[in-house]
C-alpha positions in Angstrom: -18.5 0.3 -10.3 -20.0 -2.7 -12.2 -19.7 -6.3 -11.2 -20.1 -9.2 -13.5 -23.5 -10.8 -13.3 -24.3 -12.8 -10.1 -23.7 -16.2 -11.9 -20.3 -15.2 -13.2 -17.2 -16.1 -11.2 -14.9 -13.2 -10.1 -11.3 -13.1 -9.2 -9.0 -10.2 -8.2 -5.5 -9.9 -6.8 -5.2 -6.2 -6.1 -2.9 -5.7 -3.2 0.4 -5.8 -5.1 -0.8 -5.2 -8.6 1.7 -2.6 -9.7 1.7 -1.8 -13.4 5.2 -3.4 -13.8 3.8 -6.6 -12.2 0.4 -6.7 -13.9 1.4 -8.8 -16.8 3.0 -11.4 -14.6 -0.1 -11.5 -12.3 -2.2 -12.0 -15.4 0.0 -14.9 -16.4 -0.4 -16.4 -12.9 -4.1 -16.0 -13.0 -4.4 -17.7 -16.4 -2.5 -20.7 -14.9 -4.8 -20.7 -11.8 -7.9 -20.4 -14.0 -6.8 -23.4 -16.0 -6.2 -25.4 -12.9 -9.6 -24.4 -11.4 -11.4 -25.4 -14.5 -9.6 -28.7 -14.7 -10.9 -29.2 -11.1 -14.5 -28.4 -12.1 -14.5 -24.9 -10.6 -15.7 -22.1 -12.7 -13.1 -19.3 -13.2 -13.2 -15.9 -15.1 -10.9 -15.4 -18.0 -9.3 -12.3 -16.4 -8.7 -10.6 -13.1 -11.1 -7.8 -12.1 -9.4 -4.5 -11.6 -11.1 -1.6 -9.8 -10.0 1.6 -8.1 -11.5 0.2 -4.9 -9.5 -2.8 -3.6 -12.5 -3.9 -1.4 -15.0 -4.1 -4.3 -14.9 -7.9 -4.6 -14.2 -9.0 -1.0 -17.8 -10.0 -0.4 -18.9 -10.8 -3.9 -21.0 -14.0 -3.8 -19.1 -15.5 -6.8 -15.6 -14.6 -5.7 -13.4 -17.6 -6.5 -10.1 -15.9 -5.5 -9.5 -12.6 -3.9 -6.9 -10.8 -1.8 -7.5 -8.6 1.2 -5.4 -7.0 4.0 -5.1 -8.7 7.3 -6.9 -6.0 9.3 -10.0 -5.8 7.1 -10.1 -9.6 7.2 -10.0 -10.0 11.0 -12.0 -6.9 11.8 -14.9 -7.3 9.4 -14.5 -10.2 6.9 -13.9 -13.2 9.2 -16.8 -15.5 9.0 -18.2 -13.8 5.9 -15.6 -15.2 3.5 -13.6 -18.4 3.1 -10.0 -17.9 4.2 -7.4 -19.7 2.0 -4.1 -18.2 3.3 -1.3 -15.8 2.2 1.0 -16.1 -0.7 4.6 -17.0 0.1 6.9 -14.2 -1.2 10.6 -14.4 -2.2 13.2 -11.7 -1.4 11.4 -10.0 1.5 13.5 -11.4 4.4 10.5 -12.9 6.3 9.3 -16.4 7.2 7.2 -18.2 4.6 3.7 -16.7 4.6 4.6 -13.8 6.8 5.6 -10.2 6.2 6.6 -7.2 8.2 6.7 -3.4 7.7 9.9 -1.6 6.8 10.1 1.7 8.5 11.5 4.2 6.1 12.7 7.8 7.0 13.7 10.8 5.1 17.3 10.8 4.2 18.1 13.8 6.4 16.9 11.9 9.5 19.4 9.7 11.2 18.0 6.1 11.0 20.0 5.2 14.1 18.1 7.8 16.1 14.7 6.4 15.5 12.6 5.6 18.5 9.0 5.7 19.5 9.2 9.2 20.9 10.2 10.4 17.4 6.7 9.5 16.2 5.0 12.0 18.5 7.5 14.8 18.2 5.7 18.0 17.2 5.8 18.5 13.4 6.7 14.9 12.5 4.7 13.8 9.4 3.9 10.1 8.8 2.9 9.0 5.3 0.0 6.4 5.6 -1.4 4.5 2.7 -4.8 4.1 4.5 -6.0 4.0 8.1 -7.5 0.5 7.6 -4.0 -0.8 6.6 -2.3 -3.2 9.0 1.1 -2.7 7.5 1.0 1.0 6.9 -1.0 2.3 9.9 -1.9 -0.1 12.6 1.6 -1.4 12.7 2.7 1.9 14.4 0.8 0.6 17.5 3.7 -1.8 18.2 5.8 1.1 19.4 3.3 2.2 22.0 1.2 -0.9 22.5 -1.9 1.1 21.6 -4.0 1.9 18.5 -2.1 4.6 16.7 -5.4 6.4 16.1 -5.3 7.2 19.8 -1.9 8.8 20.0 -0.9 10.0 16.6 -2.0 13.6 16.1 -4.4 13.8 13.1 -2.3 16.5 11.7 0.8 14.3 11.6 -0.8 11.8 9.2 -0.2 12.3 5.5 -2.7 10.1 3.7 -1.3 8.8 0.4 -3.6 6.1 -0.8 -0.8 3.5 -1.5 2.5 2.2 -0.2 4.2 3.3 -3.5 2.9 6.9 -2.9 4.1 6.8 0.7 7.6 5.9 -0.5 7.4 8.8 -2.9 6.1 11.1 -0.2 9.0 10.4 2.1 11.6 10.6 -0.7 10.1 13.9 -1.9 10.1 15.6 1.5 6.3 15.5 2.0 6.6 13.1 5.0 9.3 12.1 7.5 8.4 8.5 8.0 6.3 5.7 6.6 5.7 2.0 7.3 5.9 0.1 4.1 4.7 -3.5 3.6 7.8 -5.7 3.0 6.5 -6.9 -0.4 5.7 -3.3 -1.5 9.1 -2.3 -0.3 10.7 -5.0 -2.4 8.7 -3.9 -5.4 9.8 -0.3 -4.7 13.4 -1.4 -4.7 12.7 -3.0 -8.1 10.4 -0.4 -9.8 10.6 2.8 -7.7 14.3 2.9 -7.4 14.9 6.6 -7.6 12.6 7.3 -4.6 13.7 4.2 -2.7 17.3 5.3 -2.9 16.4 8.7 -1.3 15.1 7.1 2.0 16.8 5.2 4.8 15.5 2.2 6.6 14.9 3.2 10.3 13.6 -0.1 11.5 11.3 -3.1 10.9 8.2 -4.3 12.6 7.5 -7.8 13.9 6.5 -10.4 11.3 2.8 -11.0 10.9 0.7 -13.3 8.8 0.7 -12.2 5.2 -2.2 -10.7 3.2 -5.0 -13.3 3.1 -6.3 -14.9 -0.1 -10.0 -15.4 0.2 -12.9 -16.9 -1.6 -16.7 -16.6 -1.1 -18.5 -18.6 1.5 -20.2 -20.6 -1.2 -16.7 -22.1 -2.0 -16.0 -23.2 1.6 -16.2 -26.9 0.6 -13.8 -26.3 -2.3 -11.2 -24.6 -0.1 -8.6 -27.5 -0.3 -9.1 -27.8 -4.1 -8.7 -24.1 -4.7 -5.5 -24.1 -2.6 -4.2 -27.0 -4.6 -5.0 -25.2 -7.9 -3.1 -22.1 -6.8 -0.2 -24.2 -5.7 0.0 -26.1 -9.0 -0.2 -22.8 -11.0 2.6 -21.2 -9.0 4.7 -24.3 -9.5 4.2 -24.1 -13.3 4.7 -20.3 -13.5 7.5 -19.1 -15.8 10.6 -18.0 -13.9 10.4 -14.4 -15.1 6.8 -14.2 -13.9 7.7 -15.7 -10.6 10.5 -13.2 -10.1 8.2 -10.3 -11.1 5.4 -11.2 -8.7 7.9 -12.5 -6.0 5.3 -15.3 -5.4 6.7 -18.8 -4.7 3.7 -20.5 -3.0 0.7 -20.3 -0.8 0.6 -21.1 2.9 -2.8 -22.4 4.1 -4.1 -20.4 7.1 -6.8 -20.6 9.7 -8.9 -17.6 10.8 -7.3 -17.7 14.3 -3.9 -17.1 12.8 -5.0 -13.5 12.2 -6.2 -12.8 15.8 -2.7 -11.6 16.6 -3.5 -8.5 14.6 -6.0 -7.4 17.3 -3.1 -6.8 19.7 -0.2 -4.4 19.5 1.8 -6.2 22.2 4.6 -8.7 21.4 
């Protein structure tokens, strides 16, 4: 993995960067970069893309990045400048929030889903990663406890991405998965064959959306960066807005994400 030099600005928006959306995300970034430069803030020409989503989170020259809520509140808070989550269209959640859609294999009756089903011997749960709020920790809502303490290790099918989790359930390699609402919307748009083979068994409580962040050295520019992102989204072509689902940004404070530390209502 190679970063740009320490005096070169970096930007990445990896969390929903599906191949079908990449071109629209690039268009959004070009708009944001133009706004940033107009505001006197250096910006790279293109988004960084790595196999490791976390590669830029603590980069000293990160001007705009995106992380998951759990990594933010558990290890990034105080080490980065929090901006706030994107506002997404077509996900049936309050602005700036998202939830997890619980999907089940088609042969399982969605109406029969309950917490006890999760610990039934032989049940397999597809998980994008154990540091994921939406794909793993969210299961704690059903038992008010960290799922790592009650899910049998053998029941977890690690997939590496929400898209792969949808495919795993559709293909019979797992019985259930918790899918980020934005990723589920993208799956309905771009992974239709697999999405049509699963049933929705439930939904989690809404939580603050995935945080946009910047480096600590940009702390005093936080309002300006948020304004630049807002203006770029407002100017984004309709087809790119529809592809990314992005309609705005909701400024957030670090304390907004403390809710993720608890599994209770």
